[in-house]
Phi, psi and omega in degrees: 000316180294328177296319179296317178298317179299316179297320179295313179298318178297319178297318179296316180296317179295318178297319178295317179297316178296317179298318178296316181298314184282348176260351176286162181298317180295316179296319178297321179297318179293318180295317180298320178292325182285334179072023184243024185303315181297319179294320180293316179298322178295319179294319178297316179295321177298318179295318177299317180297316178297320179296317177301317180297318179295318180295321177296319180299317180293320181294333183272353179289151176301147186297330182294334178283330185263345178289141177278145178294148181252000000 
């Protein structure tokens, strides 16, 4: 269970870092030169969608599966 939570947190952090990078001036300049802006935006949106699906799946699980042992 903790591994899944860790993976989700890691995914959110990586997605946030990528979004920040591609929205910064330096990142935008690199993206514009590469000419792959649409492909990158599509990949970011795909990652966001998968993350939403994973979060929904976790939220729908019974509470005894998601509660941490005390």
